[in-house]
C-alpha positions as CSV (number, residue, x, y, z in Angstrom):
1,X,22.4,23.2,94.0
2,X,26.3,23.3,93.9
3,X,28.7,25.8,92.1
4,X,31.9,23.4,91.7
5,X,32.5,22.2,88.1
6,X,32.1,18.4,89.6
7,X,28.1,19.4,90.3
8,X,27.8,20.2,86.3
9,X,30.1,16.9,85.0
10,X,29.0,14.6,87.9
11,X,24.9,15.6,87.2
12,X,24.6,13.1,84.1
13,X,26.3,10.1,85.2
14,X,24.4,10.1,89.4
15,X,21.1,10.8,87.4
16,X,20.9,9.5,83.9
17,X,19.1,6.2,85.0
18,X,16.5,8.2,87.1
19,X,15.9,10.4,84.1
20,X,15.5,7.7,81.7
21,X,13.1,6.3,84.4
22,X,11.2,9.2,84.4
23,X,10.9,10.1,80.7
24,X,9.8,6.4,80.2
25,X,7.0,7.4,83.1
26,X,6.3,10.5,81.4
27,X,5.6,8.8,78.0
28,X,3.3,6.3,79.4
29,X,1.1,8.7,81.0
30,X,1.0,11.3,78.0
31,X,-1.7,9.9,76.4
32,X,-4.1,11.2,79.4
33,X,-3.6,14.7,79.5
34,X,-3.2,16.8,82.4
35,X,-6.7,18.1,83.3
36,X,-7.8,21.3,85.2
37,X,-11.0,23.2,85.1
38,X,-11.2,26.1,83.2
39,X,-14.3,27.2,83.5
40,X,-17.6,25.0,84.4
41,X,-20.6,26.0,82.5
42,X,-23.0,23.2,84.2
43,X,-21.7,19.8,85.8
44,X,-22.0,18.2,82.2
45,X,-19.7,20.1,80.9
46,X,-16.2,21.1,81.6
47,X,-13.1,22.1,79.5
48,X,-10.1,20.2,79.1
49,X,-6.5,21.1,78.4
50,X,-3.0,20.1,78.6
51,X,-0.4,22.1,80.7
52,X,2.4,22.9,78.7
53,X,5.8,21.6,80.1
54,X,9.5,23.0,79.7
55,X,12.5,21.5,80.7
56,X,15.9,23.1,82.1
57,X,19.2,21.8,81.2
58,X,22.1,22.1,83.3
59,X,25.1,24.1,82.2
60,X,28.4,21.9,81.4
61,X,30.5,24.5,83.4
62,X,31.0,26.9,86.3
63,X,31.2,30.4,85.6
64,X,34.1,32.2,88.4
65,X,31.2,35.4,88.2
66,X,29.1,33.1,89.7
67,X,31.3,31.8,91.7
68,X,32.2,35.5,93.2
69,X,28.7,36.3,93.6
70,X,26.7,33.5,95.2
71,X,27.2,30.2,97.6
72,X,25.3,27.9,95.9
73,X,23.6,28.2,92.1
74,X,22.8,26.9,88.9
75,X,23.8,27.4,85.4
76,X,20.9,26.8,83.0
77,X,19.7,26.6,79.5
78,X,15.9,27.4,79.0
79,X,13.7,26.9,76.2
80,X,12.7,30.3,76.0
81,X,11.0,30.6,72.3
82,X,8.7,27.7,73.4
83,X,7.4,28.9,76.3
84,X,7.2,32.2,75.3
85,X,5.0,31.0,72.4
86,X,2.8,28.8,74.6
87,X,2.5,31.4,77.2
88,X,2.4,34.8,75.6
89,X,0.0,37.6,75.4
90,X,-2.8,36.6,77.8
91,X,-6.6,38.5,77.1
92,X,-7.0,40.3,80.0
93,X,-8.5,38.3,83.3
94,X,-6.7,35.2,81.3
95,X,-5.1,32.7,83.7
96,X,-1.9,30.9,82.5
97,X,0.1,27.6,83.5
98,X,2.7,26.2,82.6
99,X,5.3,23.7,84.3
100,X,9.0,23.8,84.7
101,X,11.5,21.1,85.6
102,X,14.7,23.0,88.0
103,X,17.6,21.5,89.0
104,X,17.1,19.7,92.1
105,X,13.3,21.1,92.8
106,X,11.6,18.9,89.8
107,X,8.7,20.2,88.3
108,X,7.1,23.1,89.3
109,X,4.1,24.6,88.5
110,X,3.8,28.4,87.8
111,X,-0.3,29.9,86.9
112,X,0.6,33.4,85.8
113,X,-1.8,36.9,84.3
114,X,-0.9,40.0,83.6
115,X,1.1,42.1,86.6
116,X,-0.4,45.3,85.6
117,X,2.9,46.9,86.4
118,X,2.8,49.4,83.7
119,X,0.0,51.8,83.8
120,X,-2.8,52.2,81.2
121,X,-1.5,55.0,80.3
122,X,2.3,53.7,80.2
123,X,4.7,55.1,77.4
124,X,8.4,54.1,76.8
125,X,10.5,57.6,75.0
126,X,14.2,57.3,73.7
127,X,16.2,60.4,74.0
128,X,18.0,61.7,71.4
129,X,20.2,64.7,70.6
130,X,16.8,65.8,68.6
131,X,14.6,65.0,71.8
132,X,12.4,62.5,73.0
133,X,11.4,60.1,70.6
134,X,8.0,57.7,71.5
135,X,8.6,53.9,71.2
136,X,6.5,50.9,71.8
137,X,7.9,48.4,74.5
138,X,5.1,45.3,74.3
139,X,3.2,45.7,77.8
140,X,2.3,42.0,77.7
141,X,4.9,40.7,78.9
142,X,5.1,40.9,82.9
143,X,3.2,39.0,85.2
144,X,2.2,37.8,88.7
145,X,1.0,34.3,90.1
146,X,1.1,31.4,92.4
147,X,3.0,28.3,92.2
148,X,2.5,25.0,92.5
149,X,-1.1,26.2,93.1
150,X,-0.7,28.0,96.3
151,X,-1.8,31.3,96.8
152,X,0.8,31.9,99.7
153,X,3.9,30.7,96.9
154,X,3.9,34.2,94.8
155,X,5.9,34.7,91.4
156,X,7.0,37.5,89.6
157,X,8.1,37.0,86.0
158,X,8.8,38.7,82.7
159,X,8.7,36.6,79.7
160,X,9.8,37.6,76.1
161,X,10.9,36.0,73.1
162,X,14.6,36.3,74.1
163,X,14.8,36.4,78.5
164,X,13.2,34.7,80.9
165,X,13.1,36.9,84.4
166,X,11.5,35.0,87.6
167,X,11.6,35.8,91.4
168,X,9.3,33.4,93.1
169,X,8.9,31.8,96.6
170,X,9.2,27.8,97.0
171,X,8.6,26.8,100.5
172,X,10.4,28.7,103.2
173,X,12.7,30.2,100.1
174,X,12.6,32.6,97.4
175,X,14.5,31.5,94.2
176,X,15.5,34.1,90.9
177,X,15.8,33.0,87.4
178,X,17.7,35.6,85.0
179,X,19.8,35.7,82.4
180,X,23.4,35.3,82.5
181,X,24.3,37.8,80.6
182,X,22.9,40.1,82.4
183,X,25.5,39.1,85.0
184,X,28.5,38.0,83.1
185,X,28.8,39.7,79.5
186,X,30.9,36.7,78.4
187,X,27.6,34.3,78.6
188,X,25.6,32.7,75.9
189,X,22.6,34.1,75.4
190,X,20.6,30.9,76.2
191,X,22.3,30.5,79.8
192,X,20.8,31.6,83.0
193,X,21.4,31.8,86.6
194,X,19.0,29.8,89.0
195,X,20.0,31.0,92.6
196,X,18.0,31.4,96.0
197,X,18.2,34.8,97.6
198,X,19.9,33.5,101.0
199,X,22.8,31.9,98.6
200,X,23.9,35.4,97.7
201,X,27.0,36.2,99.4
202,X,27.5,39.2,100.9
203,X,29.2,42.6,100.1
204,X,29.6,44.9,102.9
205,X,31.6,47.5,101.6
206,X,28.4,48.6,99.4
207,X,26.0,50.6,101.2
208,X,23.4,53.3,100.9
209,X,24.7,57.1,100.4
210,X,21.7,58.5,102.7
211,X,23.7,58.8,106.5
212,X,21.8,59.1,109.2
213,X,22.4,62.8,109.9
214,X,21.8,64.0,106.1
215,X,18.3,62.0,107.0
216,X,17.9,64.2,109.9
217,X,18.2,67.3,108.0
218,X,17.2,66.9,104.2
219,X,13.5,66.4,104.9
220,X,11.7,67.6,102.6
221,X,7.8,68.0,103.3
222,X,6.5,68.4,99.7
223,X,3.0,69.1,98.8
224,X,0.3,66.9,99.5
225,X,-0.4,67.5,102.9
226,X,-4.1,67.4,103.0
227,X,-6.9,64.7,103.9
228,X,-6.4,61.6,102.5
229,X,-9.8,60.0,101.1
230,X,-10.5,56.4,103.1
231,X,-8.4,53.5,102.0
232,X,-6.1,50.7,102.5
233,X,-4.2,50.7,99.2
234,X,-3.5,53.7,96.8
235,X,-1.6,54.0,93.3
236,X,1.9,55.2,93.2
237,X,3.0,56.3,89.6
238,X,6.9,55.9,89.2
239,X,8.9,57.2,86.2
240,X,12.1,55.3,85.8
241,X,15.0,56.6,83.9
242,X,18.6,54.9,82.8
243,X,22.0,56.7,81.8
244,X,23.5,55.5,78.6
245,X,26.1,53.2,80.1
246,X,23.0,51.2,81.1
247,X,22.4,50.6,77.2
248,X,26.1,49.4,76.8
249,X,25.4,47.0,79.4
250,X,22.3,45.3,78.1
251,X,22.1,46.1,74.6
252,X,19.7,48.1,73.3
253,X,17.4,50.9,75.4
254,X,14.5,48.2,75.3
255,X,16.3,45.8,77.2
256,X,16.9,48.5,79.4
257,X,13.3,49.3,80.4
258,X,12.1,45.7,80.4
259,X,14.8,45.2,82.8
260,X,13.6,48.1,84.8
261,X,9.8,47.4,84.6
262,X,11.3,43.7,86.1
263,X,12.7,45.0,88.4
264,X,10.3,47.4,89.8
265,X,7.8,44.1,89.1
266,X,9.8,42.5,91.9
267,X,9.6,45.7,94.1
268,X,6.1,45.5,93.8
269,X,6.5,41.9,95.8
270,X,8.5,43.4,98.7
271,X,5.9,46.0,99.0
272,X,3.4,43.2,98.8
273,X,5.0,41.3,101.4
274,X,5.0,44.4,104.2
275,X,1.6,44.7,103.5
276,X,1.9,48.7,102.9
277,X,-0.9,49.4,100.9
278,X,0.5,50.8,97.7
279,X,0.4,49.8,94.4
280,X,3.0,50.8,91.7
281,X,2.1,52.1,88.5
282,X,5.3,52.5,86.1
283,X,4.2,55.5,83.9
284,X,7.2,56.4,81.8
285,X,10.2,54.7,81.1
286,X,13.2,57.0,79.2
287,X,16.3,55.9,78.3
288,X,18.9,57.6,76.1
289,X,19.9,56.0,72.6
290,X,23.4,57.8,72.4
291,X,25.8,59.3,74.9
292,X,25.0,63.0,73.6
293,X,21.1,62.1,74.1
294,X,22.0,61.3,78.2
295,X,20.8,64.5,79.8
296,X,22.5,63.8,83.0
297,X,25.4,64.4,84.8
298,X,28.2,61.8,83.2
299,X,30.8,61.6,86.0
300,X,30.5,59.6,89.0
301,X,30.1,62.2,91.7
302,X,26.9,61.3,92.9
303,X,26.4,64.6,94.4
304,X,26.3,66.2,91.0
305,X,24.5,63.4,89.5
306,X,21.0,62.9,91.3
307,X,20.7,66.9,91.2
308,X,20.9,67.1,87.7
309,X,18.2,64.1,87.7
310,X,16.2,66.0,90.6
311,X,16.2,69.2,88.2
312,X,15.1,67.0,84.9
313,X,12.2,65.2,85.9
314,X,9.9,67.7,86.6
315,X,9.8,68.5,82.9
316,X,11.2,65.3,81.5
317,X,8.9,62.7,82.9
318,X,5.5,63.6,82.0
319,X,2.9,62.3,85.1
320,X,5.3,60.6,88.7
321,X,4.8,60.2,92.2
322,X,8.1,58.6,92.4
323,X,11.5,59.0,90.2
324,X,14.1,56.7,89.7
325,X,17.5,57.0,87.7
326,X,19.5,53.9,87.2
327,X,23.4,54.1,86.4
328,X,25.6,51.0,85.5
329,X,28.8,53.3,86.5
330,X,30.7,52.8,90.0
331,X,29.4,56.1,91.3
332,X,30.9,57.9,94.4
333,X,30.1,59.9,97.2
334,X,32.0,63.1,98.0
335,X,33.9,62.6,101.1
336,X,36.6,65.4,102.1
337,X,36.1,67.2,98.9
338,X,36.5,64.7,96.3
339,X,34.2,61.8,95.3
340,X,36.3,59.1,96.4
341,X,34.2,56.5,98.1
342,X,33.1,54.1,95.7
343,X,31.4,51.8,98.1
344,X,28.1,54.1,97.6
345,X,25.6,52.1,95.6
346,X,22.3,54.5,95.6
347,X,20.7,57.5,96.9
348,X,17.5,58.7,97.8
349,X,17.1,62.9,97.6
350,X,15.4,63.0,101.1
351,X,12.9,61.3,103.4
352,X,8.9,61.8,103.0
353,X,8.7,63.0,99.8
354,X,6.6,61.6,97.5
355,X,4.8,63.6,95.2
356,X,7.2,66.4,96.6
357,X,10.1,68.0,94.7
358,X,12.6,65.9,96.6
359,X,10.7,62.3,95.1
360,X,13.7,61.3,93.2
361,X,16.5,58.7,93.6
362,X,19.3,57.1,92.1
363,X,21.0,53.6,92.0
364,X,24.0,52.2,90.6
365,X,23.4,48.7,88.3
366,X,26.9,47.8,89.8
367,X,29.3,45.5,87.8
368,X,28.8,42.1,89.0
369,X,25.0,42.5,90.5
370,X,21.7,40.3,90.4
371,X,18.3,40.4,90.5
372,X,17.8,40.0,94.3
373,X,20.4,42.6,95.1
374,X,18.9,45.2,92.7
375,X,15.0,44.6,93.8
376,X,16.2,45.2,97.5
377,X,17.8,48.6,96.3
378,X,15.3,49.7,94.4
379,X,12.8,48.9,97.1
380,X,15.2,50.2,99.7
381,X,15.7,54.4,97.7
382,X,12.0,54.5,97.4
383,X,11.6,53.1,101.2
384,X,13.1,56.7,101.6
385,X,10.6,58.7,99.7
386,X,8.1,57.1,102.2
387,X,9.8,58.1,104.9
388,X,11.8,54.9,106.0
389,X,14.6,55.3,107.7
390,X,17.9,53.0,107.8
391,X,17.0,50.3,110.1
392,X,19.5,49.9,113.7
393,X,22.3,47.6,113.8
394,X,20.3,44.7,115.6
395,X,17.5,45.2,112.3
396,X,20.3,44.4,109.8
397,X,17.7,41.7,107.7
398,X,15.7,44.4,107.0
399,X,15.2,46.4,103.5
400,X,16.3,50.0,105.0
401,X,19.8,48.6,106.5
402,X,21.8,51.4,104.6
403,X,24.5,48.2,103.6
404,X,22.9,46.8,101.0
405,X,24.0,43.1,101.1
406,X,25.7,42.9,104.3
407,X,23.6,39.7,104.4
408,X,21.7,38.4,101.7
409,X,19.8,40.6,100.2
410,X,16.9,41.6,102.7
411,X,13.4,41.2,101.8
412,X,11.3,42.6,105.2
413,X,10.2,45.9,106.6
414,X,10.8,46.7,110.2
415,X,7.5,47.4,112.4
416,X,8.6,51.4,112.8
417,X,9.0,51.8,108.9
418,X,5.9,49.7,107.9
419,X,3.9,52.7,110.7
420,X,6.2,54.9,109.1
421,X,5.4,54.4,105.2
422,X,1.4,53.9,106.1
423,X,1.3,57.0,107.9
424,X,3.0,59.1,104.8
425,X,1.2,57.4,102.4
426,X,-2.1,58.4,104.4
427,X,-1.2,61.8,104.3
428,X,-0.4,62.0,100.4
429,X,-3.5,63.4,98.4
430,X,-1.9,63.3,94.9
431,X,-2.6,59.2,95.6
432,X,-5.7,57.6,94.4
433,X,-7.1,54.5,96.0
434,X,-6.0,50.9,93.9
435,X,-8.4,50.1,90.8
436,X,-8.7,46.6,90.1
437,X,-6.6,44.6,88.4
438,X,-7.4,41.2,87.6
439,X,-6.0,39.3,90.4
440,X,-6.0,35.6,91.5
441,X,-5.3,36.4,95.2
442,X,-9.1,38.4,95.5
443,X,-10.8,36.8,92.8
444,X,-12.9,34.3,95.1
445,X,-15.8,34.3,93.6
446,X,-18.7,31.3,93.8
447,X,-20.5,30.8,90.3
448,X,-23.6,30.0,90.9
449,X,-26.1,28.5,88.2
450,X,-29.8,29.3,89.3
451,X,-32.7,28.3,87.2
452,X,-35.9,29.8,88.1
453,X,-39.7,30.0,88.0
454,X,-41.2,30.4,84.5
455,X,-43.3,32.8,85.7
456,X,-40.6,35.4,86.9
457,X,-41.3,39.5,87.0
458,X,-38.6,41.3,86.9
459,X,-37.6,44.7,89.4
460,X,-38.7,47.5,88.2
461,X,-42.6,46.9,88.3
462,X,-44.8,50.2,89.2
463,X,-45.3,50.2,92.7
464,X,-44.0,46.7,92.9
465,X,-47.6,45.5,92.6
466,X,-48.4,42.1,90.9
467,X,-51.4,40.0,90.3
468,X,-50.9,36.7,91.4
469,X,-52.5,33.8,93.7
470,X,-50.9,33.3,96.8
471,X,-50.1,30.2,96.4
472,X,-48.2,30.9,93.1
473,X,-45.4,33.2,94.4
474,X,-43.5,35.0,91.5
475,X,-39.8,36.4,92.3
476,X,-36.7,37.3,90.5
477,X,-34.0,35.0,91.3
478,X,-30.9,36.6,90.8
479,X,-28.7,39.5,89.9
480,X,-24.9,39.0,90.5
481,X,-21.8,41.0,89.2
482,X,-18.4,40.8,91.4
483,X,-16.1,43.4,92.1
484,X,-12.6,42.6,92.5
485,X,-10.6,43.7,95.2
486,X,-11.5,41.9,98.4
487,X,-13.1,38.5,99.2
488,X,-15.8,40.2,101.5
489,X,-16.6,43.3,99.6
490,X,-19.9,42.8,97.4
491,X,-20.5,46.2,96.6
492,X,-22.6,46.6,93.5
493,X,-24.4,43.0,94.4
494,X,-28.1,43.5,94.3
495,X,-30.5,40.4,94.5
496,X,-33.9,41.6,94.4
497,X,-36.7,39.3,95.9
498,X,-40.2,40.4,94.9
499,X,-42.7,38.8,96.9
500,X,-46.7,38.2,96.9
501,X,-49.8,37.4,98.3
502,X,-53.3,37.3,97.2
503,X,-56.3,39.1,98.9
504,X,-56.3,41.7,101.6
505,X,-54.2,39.5,104.2
506,X,-51.1,40.9,102.9
507,X,-49.8,43.8,100.8
508,X,-47.4,42.7,97.9
509,X,-44.0,44.1,98.5
510,X,-40.3,44.3,97.2
511,X,-37.6,44.0,99.5
512,X,-34.0,43.5,99.0
513,X,-32.3,40.9,100.8
514,X,-28.1,42.1,100.7
515,X,-26.6,40.9,104.6
516,X,-27.4,38.1,106.8
517,X,-26.2,36.4,110.3
518,X,-24.1,33.4,110.3
519,X,-25.5,30.7,112.2
520,X,-23.4,28.8,114.7
521,X,-23.2,25.7,113.5
522,X,-20.8,24.5,110.7
523,X,-21.2,21.0,109.0
524,X,-17.6,20.2,108.4
525,X,-18.8,18.0,105.5
526,X,-21.5,18.3,103.0
527,X,-24.4,16.3,104.1
528,X,-28.3,16.5,104.7
529,X,-29.6,18.8,107.9
530,X,-33.0,18.5,109.3
531,X,-34.7,22.1,109.3
532,X,-38.0,22.3,110.9
533,X,-40.1,25.0,109.1
534,X,-42.0,27.5,111.2
535,X,-45.8,27.6,110.1
536,X,-48.1,30.4,111.4
537,X,-50.8,28.0,109.9
538,X,-53.2,26.1,112.1
539,X,-52.1,22.8,111.1
540,X,-48.3,20.9,111.6
541,X,-46.6,20.6,108.9
542,X,-43.7,17.4,107.9
543,X,-39.9,18.3,108.7
544,X,-38.2,20.0,105.7
545,X,-35.2,18.1,105.0
546,X,-32.5,19.8,103.3
547,X,-29.2,19.3,101.5
548,X,-26.7,20.5,98.6
549,X,-28.6,18.3,96.1
550,X,-32.2,18.6,98.2
551,X,-35.5,17.9,98.4
552,X,-38.4,18.3,100.4
553,X,-41.4,17.0,102.2
554,X,-43.4,19.8,102.5
555,X,-46.8,20.5,102.2
556,X,-47.4,24.1,102.3
557,X,-46.7,26.6,99.5
558,X,-43.1,26.2,97.6
559,X,-40.3,27.1,99.5
560,X,-36.9,28.6,98.6
561,X,-33.7,28.5,99.5
562,X,-31.2,30.8,99.7
563,X,-27.3,30.9,99.4
564,X,-25.6,33.2,101.5
565,X,-21.7,33.2,101.4
566,X,-20.1,35.6,104.2
567,X,-23.0,37.0,105.0
568,X,-24.1,37.8,101.1
569,X,-26.9,36.6,99.8
570,X,-26.0,35.4,96.3
571,X,-28.6,33.2,94.8
572,X,-31.9,30.7,95.5
573,X,-33.6,28.4,94.0
574,X,-37.5,27.2,93.8
575,X,-38.4,24.6,96.5
576,X,-41.0,21.8,96.1
577,X,-44.2,22.4,94.1
578,X,-47.5,24.4,96.1
579,X,-49.8,21.0,97.2
580,X,-53.1,21.8,98.6
581,X,-53.1,19.6,101.6
582,X,-50.9,18.1,104.0
583,X,-50.1,15.3,102.1
584,X,-46.1,14.5,101.3
585,X,-44.6,15.5,98.4
586,X,-41.2,14.9,97.2
587,X,-39.1,16.5,94.6
588,X,-35.5,16.4,93.8
589,X,-34.4,20.1,93.3
590,X,-30.4,19.9,92.7
591,X,-28.8,23.1,93.3
592,X,-25.9,23.6,91.4
593,X,-23.2,25.8,91.9
594,X,-19.2,26.4,91.2
595,X,-17.0,26.6,94.1
596,X,-14.4,29.2,92.5
597,X,-11.3,29.8,95.0
598,X,-7.4,29.8,94.2
599,X,-6.8,30.9,97.9
600,X,-8.4,28.2,99.8
601,X,-10.3,24.9,99.5
602,X,-13.3,25.8,101.7
603,X,-16.3,27.4,101.4
604,X,-18.9,28.7,104.3
605,X,-22.8,28.1,102.7
606,X,-25.9,29.6,105.1
607,X,-28.9,28.1,103.7
608,X,-32.1,29.9,104.0
609,X,-35.3,28.4,104.3
610,X,-37.7,30.2,103.8
611,X,-42.1,29.8,102.9
612,X,-44.0,31.5,100.8
613,X,-45.5,33.5,103.7
614,X,-42.3,34.5,105.2
615,X,-41.3,32.2,107.6
616,X,-37.6,31.3,108.1
617,X,-35.3,29.0,109.2
618,X,-31.4,28.4,108.7
619,X,-28.9,25.9,108.9
620,X,-25.0,26.6,108.2
621,X,-22.8,24.3,106.2
622,X,-18.9,24.2,105.1
623,X,-18.3,22.4,101.7
624,X,-14.6,21.1,101.2
625,X,-14.0,21.2,97.6
626,X,-10.8,19.9,95.5
627,X,-11.9,21.1,91.8
628,X,-11.0,25.1,91.3
629,X,-11.4,27.0,88.4
630,X,-10.6,30.2,87.1
631,X,-13.2,33.2,88.6
632,X,-16.5,33.5,87.1
633,X,-20.3,34.9,87.2
634,X,-23.6,33.6,86.2
635,X,-26.6,36.0,85.3
636,X,-30.5,35.1,84.2
637,X,-32.9,37.9,83.5
638,X,-36.5,36.2,83.3
639,X,-39.4,37.6,81.8
640,X,-42.4,37.4,83.9
641,X,-46.1,37.4,82.3
642,X,-46.8,40.6,84.5
643,X,-44.1,42.6,82.6
644,X,-42.9,43.4,79.2
645,X,-39.5,44.8,80.7
646,X,-38.1,41.5,81.2
647,X,-35.0,40.1,78.8
648,X,-36.1,36.6,78.3
649,X,-32.6,34.8,77.9
650,X,-29.9,33.8,80.6
651,X,-26.0,34.3,79.5
652,X,-23.2,33.4,81.8
653,X,-20.3,35.6,82.0
654,X,-17.1,35.1,82.4
655,X,-15.4,37.4,85.1
656,X,-13.9,40.8,84.0
657,X,-15.4,40.1,80.5
658,X,-17.1,43.5,80.7
659,X,-16.2,46.7,78.9
660,X,-14.8,49.5,81.4
661,X,-15.9,53.4,80.5
662,X,-13.5,55.2,79.2
663,X,-12.3,52.7,78.0
664,X,-8.3,52.5,77.9
665,X,-5.9,52.9,74.7
666,X,-6.7,49.9,72.6
667,X,-9.3,48.2,74.7
668,X,-11.1,46.4,71.7
669,X,-10.2,42.8,72.3
670,X,-13.1,41.7,74.5
671,X,-15.1,38.8,73.6
672,X,-18.7,38.4,73.5
673,X,-20.7,36.8,76.1
674,X,-21.5,33.0,75.2
675,X,-25.5,32.4,75.7
676,X,-27.1,29.2,76.9
677,X,-30.0,28.3,75.5
678,X,-32.5,27.7,78.4
679,X,-34.6,24.3,78.3
680,X,-38.0,24.7,76.5
681,X,-37.1,27.8,74.9
682,X,-35.7,29.0,71.3
683,X,-34.5,32.8,71.9
684,X,-30.7,32.1,71.6
685,X,-29.0,32.1,67.8
686,X,-27.3,29.0,66.9
687,X,-24.5,30.9,65.9
688,X,-22.1,33.8,67.8
689,X,-21.1,37.1,66.2
690,X,-18.0,38.2,68.1
691,X,-18.0,41.7,68.4
692,X,-16.2,44.8,70.2
693,X,-16.7,48.0,72.0
694,X,-14.3,51.0,71.7
695,X,-14.4,54.5,72.2
696,X,-14.7,57.5,70.6
697,X,-12.8,59.7,72.9
698,X,-14.0,63.3,71.7
699,X,-17.5,62.2,73.4
700,X,-19.3,59.8,75.7
701,X,-20.2,57.1,73.6
702,X,-18.9,53.8,72.5
703,X,-18.9,51.7,69.2
704,X,-19.4,48.5,68.3
705,X,-17.8,46.7,65.7
706,X,-19.0,43.5,64.4
707,X,-16.9,40.8,62.9
708,X,-19.8,40.1,59.8
709,X,-21.1,43.8,58.5
710,X,-24.5,44.6,58.0
711,X,-27.0,41.6,57.8
712,X,-28.0,39.7,60.5
713,X,-28.3,42.4,63.4
714,X,-31.9,44.0,63.8
715,X,-31.9,45.3,67.3
716,X,-29.2,46.2,69.9
717,X,-30.9,46.0,73.6
718,X,-28.7,47.8,76.3
719,X,-30.5,46.7,79.8
720,X,-28.9,47.2,83.6
721,X,-28.0,44.1,85.5
722,X,-31.3,44.3,87.1
723,X,-33.5,43.1,83.9
724,X,-34.8,46.6,83.1
725,X,-34.1,47.6,79.7
726,X,-33.1,51.1,79.5
727,X,-32.1,51.4,75.3
728,X,-33.6,49.6,72.8
729,X,-33.5,50.8,68.8
730,X,-33.4,49.2,65.9
731,X,-30.4,49.3,63.6
732,X,-31.2,50.4,60.2
733,X,-27.5,50.3,58.6
734,X,-24.2,49.1,60.1
735,X,-21.0,51.2,58.9
736,X,-18.8,49.3,56.4
737,X,-16.5,48.5,58.7
738,X,-19.0,46.9,60.7
739,X,-19.3,49.4,63.4
740,X,-22.5,51.5,64.9
741,X,-22.3,54.3,67.4
742,X,-24.1,54.4,70.6
743,X,-24.5,57.4,72.1
744,X,-24.4,56.3,76.4
745,X,-24.1,60.3,78.0
746,X,-27.8,59.6,79.4
747,X,-26.9,56.6,81.2
748,X,-26.4,56.4,85.3
749,X,-23.0,55.1,86.5
750,X,-23.9,51.5,86.6
751,X,-23.2,48.1,85.1
752,X,-25.0,47.2,81.7
753,X,-25.5,44.3,79.1
754,X,-25.1,45.3,75.4
755,X,-27.1,42.4,73.7
756,X,-27.0,41.9,69.7
757,X,-30.4,40.7,68.5
758,X,-31.2,39.6,65.0
759,X,-34.0,39.8,62.7
760,X,-35.9,36.6,64.2
761,X,-35.8,38.3,67.6
762,X,-33.0,35.9,68.8
763,X,-29.7,37.2,71.0
764,X,-26.6,36.4,68.9
765,X,-24.2,37.8,71.2
766,X,-23.8,39.6,74.7
767,X,-21.2,42.2,76.4
768,X,-21.1,43.6,79.5
769,X,-20.2,47.4,79.6
770,X,-19.3,49.6,83.1
771,X,-19.6,53.2,82.9
């Protein structure tokens, strides 16, 4: 990138032939849309989608303001409205993808999803002379994600009908795109500044107002010195405010709120880079609509401004662990009795103050700043609240270096401050463990299709006793629901295996297999491995051969293959049918499963081969794969001959398609699960009636609202994911608005499926609720 006018004028002259060739190739290839696998319901079905592509346009001239700020940059125009229309308002858990062509960087792919930077009970308020007035702020415009499919290249994006605001990593560099009008008020609204972090020019005269002496004497212990519950990630509520001069700079209170949330979204990335175990939730943004509605000190002296904010915060904000005020005037620090030190751009009330009375800080949005420096400033002042101290001279590349832009805006933490932040974090009893926002980074879950035997009794049979023949083993195959926060955290996964035998030689038993030990052998590529089945019978049996699509030559009772990932059992499949003699029986029992991993291109599997009477063999396998798809989960509920408790249907449930109870405000737009018909069965309706679940706040109940009221639904069933029906009742009358109330106060905490059954006893739709 260049900042000289020549680079703008010469661009088209130099690159017109290349551009024409590129456009011709694009048109030639447009007949074949880009494909990516959204959801692989089976080997026969994939969903194709064309990834929308957008092109930036170089601005025709350079900007003196940008020349003063950056060594290198590009002024570009972006098609923000079309980009917004293609990518806005993703449903919860939905991943969006688009390509953006940028000067000298070519086509870059952004895969984004909601960042969760705003709290569930977030509120945006405008301060008027008559008090605080609640206003609406779209919370579906703040995103995070990955760049070019690489989980190590992160991005944070704000996308509205009017602006595109982005931070992203590419190679070993970080880049920013922000409205040029945020930096240069004379710029047109469609123009943007595109620059790298390392291209920001130093401004060594700007500094933090916390001196080393003040740091030593002003530490406020605050509340929350109690024992913390164990955890590695804690949510921190941040409340943001802006003085009226910020409205004068950015135009409206709403635009100011968007700017503050966008900067905090990038600040989260800076804390993530330090692995500090802190997740920010913006609970409130407060902006005055007029100068008379501005409640804080209106002069330039920080010695008066910050105390006015500290005094206002406890009652002005409703809920917060940290409070931050932004102003757009040149604030100063008292020096020798008067406020003359105009190099000040930020100050914190003290060190180690999260949740305490000194949890406030103030930041200056100085006249010619940029998003890189603002994110650095915000992270620096918030760092003081976490007990981070100014870095030493040899650490002048760290976030806590007091001269905030002495070099390019810093983006890393020193080891000593990482430790200080972690210690202070763990001492706060006001923080709670992080909730599970949808997150590509931690949603690495295989999606397993399990086609079970016809005669499979579910768990929950009294005493686990089953009358069956030893040569016809019965077992329940799979009940799987993932947690979201850790690749290795499978809490909530329970796979029930019921094994049985006939006569007095064995007792029928139910066992729960959760963990397993990895063997030493890893196969780099999928392939056949020969395994010896150990038999306790009097005669020898031939070897068993297993592959990914495996077949067996076994004369003994049916074997089963269990899929184990990272030591956790995820599923199993039938082996060959039983035969009476030692003759050979060959059966093609292809085991199908989807590999879902945006974060890696290989998956280690452990196969456990078990014959009916309990003999075991193992082998390990490492599968390399190219196709990746969004997170998902499958479930199978089977009805067995020995019990009527089973649910005779099989459904596939996409990750995060469940409702959390209590339900957050506005949580009504959850889609019904599309059910697949099992071969040879006729228990799934041919159409699907969507219904949403919404809360009744005054009591512990939920309501179902159907898109078509009253005519076809006969029964509602609620069953646990292990197959047990816990509630079933006839629907006598659906209200005129298509809703019906369900009391769930007697259900234990857990995950349940709600199914709507029609008058022909066919399932129309299904939804999960987590209580």
